[in-house]
C-alpha positions as CSV (number, residue, x, y, z in Angstrom):
1,M,-135.0,136.8,69.1
2,T,-133.1,133.5,69.3
3,L,-134.2,130.2,70.9
4,K,-131.5,130.7,73.5
5,E,-132.8,134.2,74.4
6,I,-136.3,132.9,74.7
7,A,-135.1,130.2,77.1
8,E,-133.2,132.7,79.2
9,E,-136.3,135.0,79.4
10,L,-138.4,132.2,80.6
11,K,-135.7,130.7,82.8
12,V,-135.8,127.3,81.2
13,S,-133.2,125.4,79.1
14,P,-133.0,125.9,75.3
15,S,-133.7,122.1,75.0
16,T,-137.0,122.5,76.8
17,V,-138.0,125.3,74.4
18,S,-136.9,123.3,71.4
19,R,-138.9,120.2,72.5
20,V,-142.0,122.2,73.1
21,L,-141.6,123.9,69.8
22,N,-141.3,120.6,68.0
23,G,-144.1,118.9,69.8
24,R,-141.8,116.3,71.4
25,S,-143.4,114.0,74.0
26,K,-141.1,110.9,74.0
27,N,-139.2,110.8,77.3
28,F,-140.2,114.4,77.9
29,S,-143.0,116.1,79.8
30,V,-143.7,119.7,80.8
31,K,-146.4,121.3,82.8
32,P,-149.3,122.7,80.7
33,E,-148.8,126.2,82.1
34,L,-145.2,126.2,81.1
35,R,-145.9,124.8,77.7
36,K,-148.5,127.6,77.2
37,R,-146.0,130.3,78.3
38,I,-143.3,129.0,75.9
39,L,-145.6,128.9,73.0
40,E,-146.9,132.4,73.7
41,Q,-143.4,133.8,74.0
42,I,-142.4,132.1,70.7
43,E,-145.4,133.6,68.9
44,A,-144.8,137.1,70.4
45,S,-141.1,137.1,69.6
46,G,-141.7,136.1,65.9
47,Y,-139.1,133.3,66.2
48,R,-138.8,131.0,63.3
49,P,-136.8,127.7,63.5
50,N,-134.1,127.0,61.0
51,R,-135.7,124.3,59.0
52,V,-132.5,123.1,57.3
53,F,-130.8,122.4,60.7
54,S,-134.0,120.8,62.0
55,S,-134.0,118.5,59.0
56,L,-130.6,117.2,59.9
57,R,-131.9,116.1,63.3
58,N,-135.5,115.0,62.7
59,K,-136.9,112.1,60.9
60,E,-139.8,114.2,59.8
61,N,-138.8,116.6,57.1
62,S,-140.6,119.3,55.2
63,Q,-137.8,120.6,53.0
64,I,-138.2,120.5,49.3
65,S,-135.2,121.8,47.3
66,F,-134.7,123.0,43.8
67,L,-131.4,122.0,42.1
68,F,-130.2,124.6,39.6
69,Y,-127.1,124.2,37.4
70,D,-126.8,127.8,36.1
71,R,-127.2,131.1,38.0
72,N,-128.8,132.6,34.9
73,L,-131.6,130.0,35.1
74,L,-133.4,132.1,37.7
75,R,-132.3,135.5,36.5
76,Q,-134.0,135.4,33.1
77,T,-137.7,135.1,32.2
78,N,-138.2,131.5,31.0
79,P,-140.6,128.6,31.7
80,V,-138.4,127.2,34.5
81,S,-138.1,130.6,36.4
82,D,-141.9,131.1,36.0
83,A,-142.5,127.6,37.4
84,V,-140.1,128.1,40.4
85,D,-141.8,131.4,41.2
86,V,-145.1,129.6,41.6
87,I,-143.6,126.6,43.4
88,S,-142.0,128.9,46.0
89,R,-145.4,130.4,46.7
90,E,-147.5,127.2,46.6
91,L,-145.4,124.8,48.8
92,P,-145.6,127.0,52.0
93,K,-149.4,126.9,51.6
94,L,-149.1,123.1,51.8
95,N,-146.9,123.2,54.9
96,Y,-143.6,122.6,53.1
97,T,-140.6,124.9,52.8
98,F,-138.7,125.6,49.6
99,N,-135.1,126.3,49.1
100,F,-132.5,126.4,46.4
101,I,-129.4,124.3,46.0
102,P,-126.8,125.3,43.4
103,C,-125.0,122.4,41.8
104,E,-122.0,122.3,39.6
105,S,-123.3,119.7,37.2
106,V,-124.4,120.7,33.7
107,R,-127.4,119.2,32.0
108,N,-125.5,116.3,30.4
109,L,-124.0,115.1,33.7
110,Y,-125.5,113.6,36.8
111,Y,-127.5,115.8,39.2
112,P,-126.0,115.5,42.7
113,V,-127.7,114.4,45.9
114,P,-128.0,117.3,48.4
115,E,-125.6,117.3,51.3
116,W,-128.4,117.6,53.9
117,K,-131.6,115.6,54.2
118,V,-134.5,116.8,52.1
119,A,-138.1,115.5,51.7
120,G,-138.1,116.0,48.0
121,L,-136.5,117.6,45.0
122,I,-137.5,119.8,42.1
123,V,-135.2,119.2,39.1
124,P,-135.1,121.3,36.0
125,D,-134.4,120.6,32.3
126,V,-133.5,116.9,32.5
127,I,-132.6,115.6,29.1
128,Y,-131.4,112.0,29.8
129,P,-132.8,109.7,32.6
130,R,-129.2,108.8,33.5
131,Q,-128.7,112.3,34.9
132,L,-131.0,111.3,37.7
133,R,-129.0,108.2,38.7
134,N,-127.7,109.5,42.0
135,I,-131.1,110.8,43.1
136,E,-132.9,107.6,42.1
137,E,-130.3,105.5,44.0
138,A,-130.8,107.7,47.1
139,G,-134.5,107.1,46.9
140,I,-135.4,110.8,47.1
141,P,-138.8,111.7,45.7
142,Y,-138.5,114.2,42.9
143,V,-140.4,116.0,40.2
144,V,-138.7,117.2,37.0
145,V,-139.8,120.5,35.5
146,N,-139.4,121.1,31.8
147,G,-137.7,117.7,31.2
148,I,-138.0,114.0,31.4
149,C,-138.0,111.7,34.6
150,G,-136.6,108.3,35.6
151,K,-138.4,105.2,36.8
152,S,-139.2,106.5,40.3
153,G,-139.7,110.2,39.5
154,S,-142.4,112.4,37.8
155,A,-142.2,115.1,35.2
156,V,-144.2,118.2,34.2
157,M,-143.6,119.3,30.7
158,S,-144.9,121.7,28.1
159,D,-146.9,120.0,25.4
160,E,-144.7,121.2,22.6
161,A,-146.4,119.2,19.8
162,A,-149.7,120.9,20.8
163,N,-148.0,124.2,21.0
164,M,-146.6,123.9,17.5
165,R,-150.1,123.0,16.3
166,L,-151.4,126.3,17.9
167,V,-148.8,128.3,16.0
168,M,-149.4,126.5,12.7
169,E,-153.2,126.9,13.0
170,H,-152.7,130.6,13.6
171,L,-150.7,131.0,10.4
172,H,-152.9,128.6,8.4
173,T,-156.0,130.6,9.4
174,L,-154.2,133.7,8.0
175,G,-153.9,132.0,4.7
176,H,-150.3,130.9,4.8
177,R,-149.5,127.7,2.9
178,R,-145.7,128.0,2.6
179,I,-144.6,128.0,6.2
180,G,-140.9,127.5,7.1
181,Y,-139.4,126.4,10.4
182,L,-136.1,127.5,11.9
183,D,-135.3,124.9,14.5
184,G,-132.1,126.5,15.8
185,F,-130.2,123.2,16.0
186,V,-126.9,123.4,17.7
187,P,-124.8,120.3,18.7
188,G,-125.8,119.2,22.2
189,N,-129.4,120.5,22.1
190,H,-131.3,117.3,22.8
191,H,-134.0,118.9,24.9
192,H,-137.4,117.3,24.4
193,S,-138.8,120.6,23.0
194,Y,-136.4,120.3,20.0
195,N,-137.8,117.0,18.8
196,D,-141.4,117.6,19.8
197,R,-141.7,120.9,17.9
198,K,-140.1,119.4,14.8
199,R,-142.6,116.5,15.0
200,G,-145.5,118.9,15.5
201,Y,-144.5,120.9,12.5
202,A,-144.1,117.8,10.3
203,E,-147.4,116.3,11.4
204,F,-149.3,119.5,10.7
205,C,-147.8,119.8,7.3
206,E,-148.7,116.2,6.5
207,E,-152.2,116.6,7.8
208,Y,-152.9,119.7,5.7
209,G,-150.9,118.7,2.7
210,L,-148.3,121.4,3.1
211,E,-144.8,121.3,1.9
212,E,-142.1,121.2,4.6
213,F,-139.5,123.9,4.6
214,Q,-136.8,123.3,7.3
215,S,-133.2,122.5,7.6
216,E,-131.8,119.0,7.4
217,P,-132.3,117.1,10.7
218,W,-129.3,117.3,13.1
219,K,-127.3,119.4,10.6
220,Y,-126.0,122.7,11.9
221,S,-125.7,125.8,9.6
222,P,-125.7,129.5,10.4
223,V,-129.1,131.1,11.0
224,E,-128.4,133.6,8.2
225,A,-127.8,130.8,5.7
226,Q,-130.9,129.0,6.8
227,F,-133.0,132.1,6.5
228,D,-131.7,132.9,3.0
229,E,-132.5,129.3,1.9
230,L,-136.1,129.7,3.2
231,L,-136.5,133.0,1.3
232,K,-135.4,131.2,-1.9
233,Q,-138.3,128.7,-1.2
234,K,-140.7,131.7,-1.3
235,I,-142.1,131.1,2.1
236,T,-144.7,133.6,3.4
237,A,-144.3,132.8,7.1
238,V,-141.6,131.4,9.4
239,V,-141.8,129.8,12.8
240,C,-138.8,130.2,15.1
241,Y,-137.7,127.7,17.8
242,N,-137.0,130.5,20.3
243,D,-136.8,134.3,20.9
244,E,-133.1,134.5,19.9
245,L,-133.8,133.1,16.5
246,A,-136.8,135.4,16.0
247,R,-134.7,138.4,16.8
248,Q,-132.1,137.3,14.2
249,V,-134.8,136.8,11.6
250,L,-136.1,140.4,12.2
251,Y,-132.6,141.7,11.7
252,Y,-131.8,139.7,8.5
253,A,-135.2,140.6,7.1
254,W,-134.6,144.3,7.7
255,R,-131.2,144.0,6.0
256,R,-132.7,142.4,2.9
257,G,-135.7,144.7,2.7
258,V,-138.2,142.0,3.5
259,E,-141.1,143.7,5.3
260,I,-142.6,142.0,8.3
261,P,-145.5,141.1,8.4
262,R,-146.6,142.4,5.0
263,R,-144.1,140.1,3.1
264,L,-143.2,137.6,5.8
265,S,-145.0,136.7,9.0
266,V,-142.9,135.6,12.0
267,V,-144.0,133.6,15.1
268,T,-141.7,132.4,17.9
269,F,-141.8,130.3,21.0
270,N,-141.0,131.3,24.6
271,N,-143.0,134.5,25.2
272,V,-140.8,137.1,27.0
273,P,-141.4,140.8,27.9
274,S,-138.8,142.1,25.4
275,Q,-140.9,140.7,22.5
276,S,-143.4,143.5,23.0
277,F,-140.7,146.0,22.1
278,A,-139.4,144.3,19.0
279,I,-140.1,146.0,15.6
280,P,-142.7,144.8,14.9
281,P,-143.8,143.3,18.3
282,L,-143.5,139.5,18.0
283,D,-146.4,137.0,18.0
284,A,-145.3,134.2,20.4
285,L,-146.4,130.9,21.9
286,A,-146.2,131.4,25.7
287,V,-144.9,128.1,27.2
288,P,-146.9,127.5,30.4
289,G,-144.2,127.9,33.1
290,A,-146.6,129.1,35.8
291,E,-149.0,126.2,35.1
292,M,-146.1,123.7,35.2
293,G,-145.0,125.1,38.5
294,A,-148.5,124.7,40.1
295,A,-148.7,121.1,38.8
296,A,-145.2,120.3,40.1
297,A,-146.0,121.6,43.6
298,R,-149.1,119.4,43.7
299,M,-147.2,116.4,42.3
300,I,-144.3,116.5,44.7
301,V,-146.6,116.8,47.7
302,G,-148.7,113.9,46.3
303,K,-145.5,111.7,46.0
304,L,-144.6,112.5,49.6
305,E,-148.0,111.6,50.9
306,N,-148.3,108.5,48.7
307,P,-144.8,107.2,47.8
308,D,-146.2,104.6,45.4
309,E,-148.0,107.2,43.3
310,Y,-146.7,108.9,40.2
311,L,-143.8,106.6,39.6
312,G,-142.5,107.3,36.1
313,Y,-145.5,109.6,35.5
314,S,-145.4,112.6,33.2
315,I,-147.9,115.2,32.3
316,R,-147.8,117.7,29.4
317,I,-149.5,121.1,29.6
318,P,-150.2,123.2,26.4
319,G,-149.3,126.9,26.3
320,R,-151.2,129.8,24.8
321,L,-150.7,132.0,21.7
322,V,-149.9,135.7,22.3
323,R,-150.9,137.8,19.3
324,R,-149.0,141.0,18.6
325,E,-148.0,142.5,15.2
326,S,-145.6,140.1,13.4
327,A,-148.1,137.9,11.8
328,A,-150.6,139.0,9.1
329,P,-152.6,137.5,6.3
330,A,-150.5,135.9,3.6
331,P,-149.6,138.2,0.7
332,S,-151.6,137.6,-2.5
333,A,-149.8,135.7,-5.3
């Protein structure tokens, strides 16, 4: 039932119904009996106002929008899609609505300002603060999920250094002392996780007196060549930057007759359902997408209620290790 139909049934103007619905009292009055009838009819009809159009007219706004640059971002299981799923459920509980705005920008360009008025923004995968220039200049409160923020924003990230430590401790406890790392570097990959995981790997090796086995920083070479080089170094375990690399390792190991996990243990990041069906099922570090989403929802509401809070503020949340069948005790010498 539309607002116009409700007005016709009650024999009042649509503007009267709209003003009662929005609690308007300035330069407007209505008898209590009529107000009650209007509200009862609205509730009985199941009518819901279009919050986007309302936001164009009203100074008060409860619209929080998510800017996404790639349609696949929400189609696939990943930390951002997990975060968005939680955000979309949490914000309505806090009396905010949540919608999605596709944008043509890619991650190394500027994110756009929405064409209609919004109360706040959730922005994914920011690599450089300059990407947020338009949003900062517009003064729109925002929270970045899985990326870095600018001076006026906030960010919720996975604690990748801590995550790498969980992975390395897992392998070290199994007796591995020659642990390689496939970082999956490709030109243009400047996401914070790339540097943080490399740093976590190097720091763990230094702390435990282990030799580092990884490719040269910022140098691209095919995964197969990197894997062969690691095998020459007689590693007993390898950590993979992501699921795609781990699948390639399983394939190249099978081609070379390297048994996993008896001869080589494999652990990857970004736990996804398909890893349970790999041969063998992959041990993985589950990045805390759901936890990041819950934190982002709380943070954006906190920024809206207290504009001077959380300026340039970032939090990092550690993930959890999912143990399956691709890591085993180190083979004896």
